[in-house]
NUTOR-653153 format. One record per residue (C-alpha): x negated, y, z negated. Coordinates in nm, 2 decimals, always signed. Layout:
! NUTOR-653153
<site><u>X</u><v>Y</v><w>Z</w></site>
...
***
This chain:
! NUTOR-653153
<site><u>+0.92</u><v>-0.90</v><w>-6.47</w></site>
<site><u>+0.70</u><v>-1.05</v><w>-6.24</w></site>
<site><u>+0.48</u><v>-0.89</v><w>-5.97</w></site>
<site><u>+0.75</u><v>-0.87</v><w>-5.71</w></site>
<site><u>+1.06</u><v>-0.74</v><w>-5.94</w></site>
<site><u>+0.77</u><v>-0.52</v><w>-6.08</w></site>
<site><u>+0.69</u><v>-0.38</v><w>-5.70</w></site>
<site><u>+1.03</u><v>-0.41</v><w>-5.63</w></site>
<site><u>+1.16</u><v>-0.16</v><w>-5.90</w></site>
<site><u>+0.85</u><v>+0.09</v><w>-5.86</w></site>
<site><u>+0.97</u><v>+0.11</v><w>-5.47</w></site>
<site><u>+1.28</u><v>+0.13</v><w>-5.56</w></site>
<site><u>+1.18</u><v>+0.45</v><w>-5.82</w></site>
<site><u>+0.93</u><v>+0.57</v><w>-5.62</w></site>
<site><u>+1.11</u><v>+0.63</v><w>-5.28</w></site>
<site><u>+1.45</u><v>+0.50</v><w>-5.30</w></site>
<site><u>+1.54</u><v>+0.74</v><w>-5.55</w></site>
<site><u>+1.27</u><v>+0.95</v><w>-5.46</w></site>
<site><u>+1.15</u><v>+1.03</v><w>-5.81</w></site>
<site><u>+0.80</u><v>+1.15</v><w>-5.88</w></site>
<site><u>+0.82</u><v>+1.05</v><w>-6.28</w></site>
<site><u>+0.82</u><v>+0.71</v><w>-6.19</w></site>
<site><u>+0.49</u><v>+0.75</v><w>-6.11</w></site>
<site><u>+0.40</u><v>+0.76</v><w>-6.50</w></site>
<site><u>+0.55</u><v>+0.45</v><w>-6.52</w></site>
<site><u>+0.46</u><v>+0.24</v><w>-6.29</w></site>
<site><u>+0.11</u><v>+0.37</v><w>-6.16</w></site>
<site><u>-0.18</u><v>+0.33</v><w>-6.26</w></site>
<site><u>-0.47</u><v>+0.58</v><w>-6.38</w></site>
<site><u>-0.71</u><v>+0.49</v><w>-6.10</w></site>
<site><u>-0.46</u><v>+0.42</v><w>-5.82</w></site>
<site><u>-0.65</u><v>+0.35</v><w>-5.53</w></site>
<site><u>-0.45</u><v>+0.49</v><w>-5.14</w></site>
<site><u>-0.59</u><v>+0.32</v><w>-4.80</w></site>
<site><u>-0.30</u><v>+0.46</v><w>-4.64</w></site>
<site><u>-0.38</u><v>+0.79</v><w>-4.37</w></site>
<site><u>-0.08</u><v>+0.98</v><w>-4.52</w></site>
<site><u>-0.21</u><v>+1.01</v><w>-4.93</w></site>
<site><u>-0.55</u><v>+1.04</v><w>-5.10</w></site>
<site><u>-0.62</u><v>+0.85</v><w>-5.39</w></site>
<site><u>-0.49</u><v>+0.94</v><w>-5.76</w></site>
<site><u>-0.12</u><v>+0.89</v><w>-5.89</w></site>
<site><u>-0.08</u><v>+1.28</v><w>-5.85</w></site>
<site><u>-0.14</u><v>+1.23</v><w>-5.50</w></site>
<site><u>+0.18</u><v>+1.01</v><w>-5.45</w></site>
<site><u>+0.36</u><v>+1.19</v><w>-5.63</w></site>
<site><u>+0.29</u><v>+1.52</v><w>-5.49</w></site>
<site><u>+0.47</u><v>+1.29</v><w>-5.19</w></site>
<site><u>+0.78</u><v>+1.14</v><w>-5.29</w></site>
<site><u>+0.86</u><v>+1.54</v><w>-5.45</w></site>
<site><u>+0.84</u><v>+1.62</v><w>-5.04</w></site>
<site><u>+0.99</u><v>+1.34</v><w>-4.96</w></site>
<site><u>+1.29</u><v>+1.48</v><w>-4.77</w></site>
<site><u>+1.63</u><v>+1.49</v><w>-4.81</w></site>
<site><u>+1.79</u><v>+1.24</v><w>-4.57</w></site>
<site><u>+1.47</u><v>+1.03</v><w>-4.59</w></site>
<site><u>+1.54</u><v>+0.61</v><w>-4.72</w></site>
<site><u>+1.39</u><v>+0.24</v><w>-4.64</w></site>
<site><u>+1.55</u><v>-0.04</v><w>-4.56</w></site>
<site><u>+1.37</u><v>-0.35</v><w>-4.65</w></site>
<site><u>+1.38</u><v>-0.67</v><w>-4.49</w></site>
<site><u>+1.15</u><v>-0.95</v><w>-4.69</w></site>
<site><u>+0.87</u><v>-0.88</v><w>-4.99</w></site>
<site><u>+0.60</u><v>-1.18</v><w>-5.01</w></site>
<site><u>+0.41</u><v>-1.22</v><w>-5.33</w></site>
<site><u>+0.09</u><v>-1.39</v><w>-5.42</w></site>
<site><u>-0.06</u><v>-1.41</v><w>-5.72</w></site>
<site><u>-0.14</u><v>-1.00</v><w>-5.77</w></site>
<site><u>-0.03</u><v>-0.95</v><w>-5.45</w></site>
<site><u>+0.34</u><v>-0.80</v><w>-5.33</w></site>
<site><u>+0.34</u><v>-0.73</v><w>-4.97</w></site>
<site><u>+0.67</u><v>-0.51</v><w>-4.80</w></site>
<site><u>+0.78</u><v>-0.51</v><w>-4.45</w></site>
<site><u>+1.11</u><v>-0.26</v><w>-4.37</w></site>
<site><u>+1.19</u><v>+0.03</v><w>-4.23</w></site>
<site><u>+1.16</u><v>+0.41</v><w>-4.36</w></site>
<site><u>+1.37</u><v>+0.65</v><w>-4.24</w></site>
<site><u>+1.28</u><v>+1.05</v><w>-4.24</w></site>
<site><u>+0.93</u><v>+1.04</v><w>-4.31</w></site>
<site><u>+0.89</u><v>+1.12</v><w>-3.89</w></site>
<site><u>+1.10</u><v>+1.27</v><w>-3.60</w></site>
<site><u>+1.19</u><v>+0.86</v><w>-3.58</w></site>
<site><u>+1.23</u><v>+0.56</v><w>-3.79</w></site>
<site><u>+0.89</u><v>+0.38</v><w>-3.85</w></site>
<site><u>+0.81</u><v>-0.01</v><w>-3.90</w></site>
<site><u>+0.63</u><v>-0.04</v><w>-4.13</w></site>
<site><u>+0.43</u><v>-0.34</v><w>-4.36</w></site>
<site><u>+0.34</u><v>-0.19</v><w>-4.74</w></site>
<site><u>+0.07</u><v>-0.42</v><w>-4.97</w></site>
<site><u>-0.01</u><v>-0.37</v><w>-5.27</w></site>
<site><u>-0.21</u><v>-0.45</v><w>-5.54</w></site>
<site><u>-0.09</u><v>-0.49</v><w>-5.94</w></site>
<site><u>-0.28</u><v>-0.47</v><w>-6.20</w></site>
<site><u>-0.21</u><v>-0.54</v><w>-6.59</w></site>
<site><u>+0.21</u><v>-0.38</v><w>-6.50</w></site>
<site><u>+0.12</u><v>-0.11</v><w>-6.24</w></site>
<site><u>+0.06</u><v>-0.02</v><w>-5.91</w></site>
<site><u>-0.32</u><v>-0.04</v><w>-5.87</w></site>
<site><u>-0.38</u><v>-0.02</v><w>-5.50</w></site>
<site><u>-0.20</u><v>+0.02</v><w>-5.18</w></site>
<site><u>-0.25</u><v>-0.01</v><w>-4.82</w></site>
<site><u>+0.02</u><v>+0.05</v><w>-4.49</w></site>
<site><u>+0.09</u><v>+0.07</v><w>-4.15</w></site>
<site><u>+0.38</u><v>+0.25</v><w>-3.98</w></site>
<site><u>+0.42</u><v>+0.19</v><w>-3.61</w></site>
<site><u>+0.78</u><v>+0.34</v><w>-3.42</w></site>
<site><u>+1.12</u><v>+0.13</v><w>-3.41</w></site>
<site><u>+1.12</u><v>+0.05</v><w>-3.04</w></site>
<site><u>+1.51</u><v>-0.03</v><w>-2.98</w></site>
<site><u>+1.52</u><v>-0.23</v><w>-2.62</w></site>
<site><u>+1.21</u><v>-0.51</v><w>-2.67</w></site>
<site><u>+1.14</u><v>-0.78</v><w>-2.43</w></site>
<site><u>+1.32</u><v>-1.06</v><w>-2.69</w></site>
<site><u>+1.62</u><v>-0.89</v><w>-2.79</w></site>
<site><u>+1.52</u><v>-0.89</v><w>-3.13</w></site>
<site><u>+1.43</u><v>-0.62</v><w>-3.38</w></site>
<site><u>+1.01</u><v>-0.54</v><w>-3.51</w></site>
<site><u>+1.19</u><v>-0.68</v><w>-3.84</w></site>
<site><u>+1.50</u><v>-0.88</v><w>-3.86</w></site>
<site><u>+1.50</u><v>-1.28</v><w>-3.85</w></site>
<site><u>+1.40</u><v>-1.49</v><w>-4.20</w></site>
<site><u>+1.44</u><v>-1.31</v><w>-4.41</w></site>
<site><u>+1.35</u><v>-1.51</v><w>-4.75</w></site>
<site><u>+1.03</u><v>-1.72</v><w>-4.80</w></site>
<site><u>+1.07</u><v>-2.09</v><w>-4.80</w></site>
<site><u>+1.07</u><v>-2.18</v><w>-5.22</w></site>
<site><u>+0.80</u><v>-2.46</v><w>-5.14</w></site>
<site><u>+0.45</u><v>-2.51</v><w>-4.91</w></site>
<site><u>+0.31</u><v>-2.21</v><w>-4.96</w></site>
<site><u>-0.03</u><v>-2.34</v><w>-4.97</w></site>
<site><u>+0.05</u><v>-2.62</v><w>-4.62</w></site>
<site><u>+0.14</u><v>-2.24</v><w>-4.51</w></site>
<site><u>-0.17</u><v>-2.11</v><w>-4.62</w></site>
<site><u>-0.44</u><v>-2.35</v><w>-4.48</w></site>
<site><u>-0.22</u><v>-2.38</v><w>-4.09</w></site>
<site><u>-0.24</u><v>-2.01</v><w>-4.12</w></site>
<site><u>-0.58</u><v>-1.94</v><w>-4.19</w></site>
<site><u>-0.73</u><v>-2.14</v><w>-3.95</w></site>
<site><u>-0.55</u><v>-2.01</v><w>-3.67</w></site>
<site><u>-0.69</u><v>-1.66</v><w>-3.72</w></site>
<site><u>-1.07</u><v>-1.78</v><w>-3.77</w></site>
<site><u>-0.98</u><v>-2.09</v><w>-3.46</w></site>
<site><u>-0.76</u><v>-1.84</v><w>-3.21</w></site>
<site><u>-0.76</u><v>-1.56</v><w>-3.35</w></site>
<site><u>-1.10</u><v>-1.48</v><w>-3.39</w></site>
<site><u>-1.33</u><v>-1.76</v><w>-3.19</w></site>
<site><u>-1.05</u><v>-1.65</v><w>-2.88</w></site>
<site><u>-0.98</u><v>-2.10</v><w>-2.82</w></site>
<site><u>-0.66</u><v>-2.07</v><w>-2.68</w></site>
<site><u>-0.68</u><v>-2.45</v><w>-2.56</w></site>
<site><u>-0.62</u><v>-2.56</v><w>-2.94</w></site>
<site><u>-0.31</u><v>-2.30</v><w>-2.89</w></site>
<site><u>+0.01</u><v>-2.53</v><w>-2.94</w></site>
<site><u>-0.16</u><v>-2.68</v><w>-3.30</w></site>
<site><u>-0.08</u><v>-2.43</v><w>-3.49</w></site>
<site><u>+0.17</u><v>-2.22</v><w>-3.23</w></site>
<site><u>+0.53</u><v>-2.42</v><w>-3.22</w></site>
<site><u>+0.58</u><v>-2.56</v><w>-2.77</w></site>
<site><u>+0.99</u><v>-2.53</v><w>-2.88</w></site>
<site><u>+1.06</u><v>-2.26</v><w>-3.08</w></site>
<site><u>+0.82</u><v>-1.95</v><w>-3.11</w></site>
<site><u>+1.06</u><v>-1.65</v><w>-3.19</w></site>
<site><u>+0.89</u><v>-1.35</v><w>-3.17</w></site>
<site><u>+0.93</u><v>-0.94</v><w>-3.30</w></site>
<site><u>+0.68</u><v>-0.76</v><w>-3.13</w></site>
<site><u>+0.84</u><v>-0.54</v><w>-2.86</w></site>
<site><u>+0.63</u><v>-0.60</v><w>-2.58</w></site>
<site><u>+0.60</u><v>-0.95</v><w>-2.53</w></site>
<site><u>+0.95</u><v>-1.20</v><w>-2.52</w></site>
<site><u>+1.03</u><v>-1.57</v><w>-2.73</w></site>
<site><u>+0.78</u><v>-1.87</v><w>-2.69</w></site>
<site><u>+0.40</u><v>-1.91</v><w>-2.55</w></site>
<site><u>+0.46</u><v>-1.82</v><w>-2.14</w></site>
<site><u>+0.67</u><v>-1.46</v><w>-2.35</w></site>
<site><u>+0.34</u><v>-1.42</v><w>-2.54</w></site>
<site><u>+0.10</u><v>-1.50</v><w>-2.29</w></site>
<site><u>+0.22</u><v>-1.27</v><w>-2.02</w></site>
<site><u>+0.27</u><v>-0.98</v><w>-2.29</w></site>
<site><u>-0.16</u><v>-1.06</v><w>-2.33</w></site>
<site><u>-0.24</u><v>-1.09</v><w>-1.97</w></site>
<site><u>-0.01</u><v>-0.75</v><w>-1.97</w></site>
<site><u>-0.22</u><v>-0.52</v><w>-2.17</w></site>
<site><u>-0.50</u><v>-0.74</v><w>-2.07</w></site>
<site><u>-0.47</u><v>-0.52</v><w>-1.76</w></site>
<site><u>-0.45</u><v>-0.22</v><w>-1.93</w></site>
<site><u>-0.72</u><v>-0.28</v><w>-2.11</w></site>
<site><u>-0.60</u><v>-0.35</v><w>-2.43</w></site>
<site><u>-0.73</u><v>-0.71</v><w>-2.52</w></site>
<site><u>-0.75</u><v>-0.83</v><w>-2.88</w></site>
<site><u>-0.99</u><v>-0.91</v><w>-3.04</w></site>
<site><u>-0.96</u><v>-0.98</v><w>-3.39</w></site>
<site><u>-1.32</u><v>-0.94</v><w>-3.61</w></site>
<site><u>-1.23</u><v>-0.93</v><w>-3.98</w></site>
<site><u>-0.92</u><v>-1.10</v><w>-4.20</w></site>
<site><u>-0.95</u><v>-0.85</v><w>-4.47</w></site>
<site><u>-0.60</u><v>-1.00</v><w>-4.65</w></site>
<site><u>-0.42</u><v>-1.30</v><w>-4.62</w></site>
<site><u>-0.08</u><v>-1.29</v><w>-4.87</w></site>
<site><u>+0.15</u><v>-1.61</v><w>-4.86</w></site>
<site><u>+0.47</u><v>-1.74</v><w>-5.03</w></site>
<site><u>+0.64</u><v>-2.05</v><w>-4.91</w></site>
<site><u>+0.65</u><v>-2.08</v><w>-4.49</w></site>
<site><u>+0.59</u><v>-1.69</v><w>-4.50</w></site>
<site><u>+0.18</u><v>-1.54</v><w>-4.42</w></site>
<site><u>+0.07</u><v>-1.28</v><w>-4.39</w></site>
<site><u>-0.27</u><v>-1.14</v><w>-4.21</w></site>
<site><u>-0.42</u><v>-0.84</v><w>-4.25</w></site>
<site><u>-0.69</u><v>-0.76</v><w>-3.99</w></site>
<site><u>-0.92</u><v>-0.54</v><w>-3.82</w></site>
<site><u>-1.03</u><v>-0.53</v><w>-3.51</w></site>
<site><u>-0.99</u><v>-0.38</v><w>-3.12</w></site>
<site><u>-0.68</u><v>-0.36</v><w>-2.88</w></site>
<site><u>-0.84</u><v>-0.09</v><w>-2.65</w></site>
<site><u>-0.91</u><v>+0.13</v><w>-2.95</w></site>
<site><u>-1.01</u><v>+0.02</v><w>-3.31</w></site>
<site><u>-0.72</u><v>-0.16</v><w>-3.47</w></site>
<site><u>-0.61</u><v>-0.29</v><w>-3.82</w></site>
<site><u>-0.36</u><v>-0.58</v><w>-3.72</w></site>
<site><u>-0.07</u><v>-0.68</v><w>-3.97</w></site>
<site><u>+0.06</u><v>-1.06</v><w>-3.88</w></site>
<site><u>+0.32</u><v>-1.16</v><w>-4.06</w></site>
<site><u>+0.44</u><v>-1.52</v><w>-3.96</w></site>
<site><u>+0.59</u><v>-1.81</v><w>-4.03</w></site>
<site><u>+0.56</u><v>-2.15</v><w>-4.07</w></site>
<site><u>+0.78</u><v>-2.46</v><w>-3.99</w></site>
<site><u>+0.79</u><v>-2.87</v><w>-3.97</w></site>
<site><u>+0.40</u><v>-2.76</v><w>-3.94</w></site>
<site><u>+0.37</u><v>-2.53</v><w>-3.65</w></site>
<site><u>+0.41</u><v>-2.16</v><w>-3.65</w></site>
<site><u>+0.78</u><v>-2.00</v><w>-3.49</w></site>
<site><u>+0.79</u><v>-1.67</v><w>-3.55</w></site>
<site><u>+0.64</u><v>-1.36</v><w>-3.61</w></site>
<site><u>+0.68</u><v>-1.00</v><w>-3.67</w></site>
<site><u>+0.38</u><v>-0.78</v><w>-3.67</w></site>
<site><u>+0.22</u><v>-0.38</v><w>-3.60</w></site>
<site><u>-0.06</u><v>-0.31</v><w>-3.44</w></site>
<site><u>-0.17</u><v>+0.05</v><w>-3.63</w></site>
<site><u>-0.44</u><v>+0.25</v><w>-3.42</w></site>
<site><u>-0.77</u><v>+0.30</v><w>-3.75</w></site>
<site><u>-0.75</u><v>+0.70</v><w>-3.76</w></site>
<site><u>-1.16</u><v>+0.84</v><w>-3.69</w></site>
<site><u>-1.31</u><v>+1.01</v><w>-3.97</w></site>
<site><u>-1.10</u><v>+0.92</v><w>-4.30</w></site>
<site><u>-1.18</u><v>+1.07</v><w>-4.63</w></site>
<site><u>-1.40</u><v>+0.81</v><w>-4.88</w></site>
<site><u>-1.18</u><v>+0.65</v><w>-5.07</w></site>
<site><u>-0.88</u><v>+0.59</v><w>-4.78</w></site>
<site><u>-1.02</u><v>+0.32</v><w>-4.50</w></site>
<site><u>-0.80</u><v>+0.14</v><w>-4.46</w></site>
<site><u>-0.93</u><v>-0.21</v><w>-4.56</w></site>
***
């Protein structure tokens, strides 16, 4: 069983079957948790799984694996009064879930692009991982962190840019209009640090921190085609103040 298969099996038993005993099979004794919802350790996870309501379910959209890291993108139903789009990132060690990060945001029914926050290409391409990783890492440095928008078209396609952020329409013009609107609201896109890069085939996930009118965690998933970024999904999650030690989001 490879790491992607392991995470899917574990997540299915934990959050699909809602089986607290799955913690014993799949979770390391020193499980480290970065979610603001739960403390470190297998017992805290066991308590969460045991408390999941009857109507709880997870709707998967895509999975990407990169070494010991496996990222899930999908929608949780039943965590609260409304469905939540989520990125979950797991680190696997010795056949167990050893570490977890996540970010959640409400589902938006009417988006600027007409696309949902999770639809679109689901399966990563069979090859091209390192080319995709290199392009997105350069994009992250030059555009997201250095804010050098003069080279934007070196990284994002001018012909096809499919957007799943609920407030941005497709294309560079759509993104530009959304960015201008956000700036007018005092929410400039400021990326300070990229913490994780997870790449498989044509899909690359960045987990970053910065500011968007307040301290936030940025989770950006990009699809690369013909040397340019052609599709984007994201979650922008506020960083709660005063997280307990051991539960920092990064």
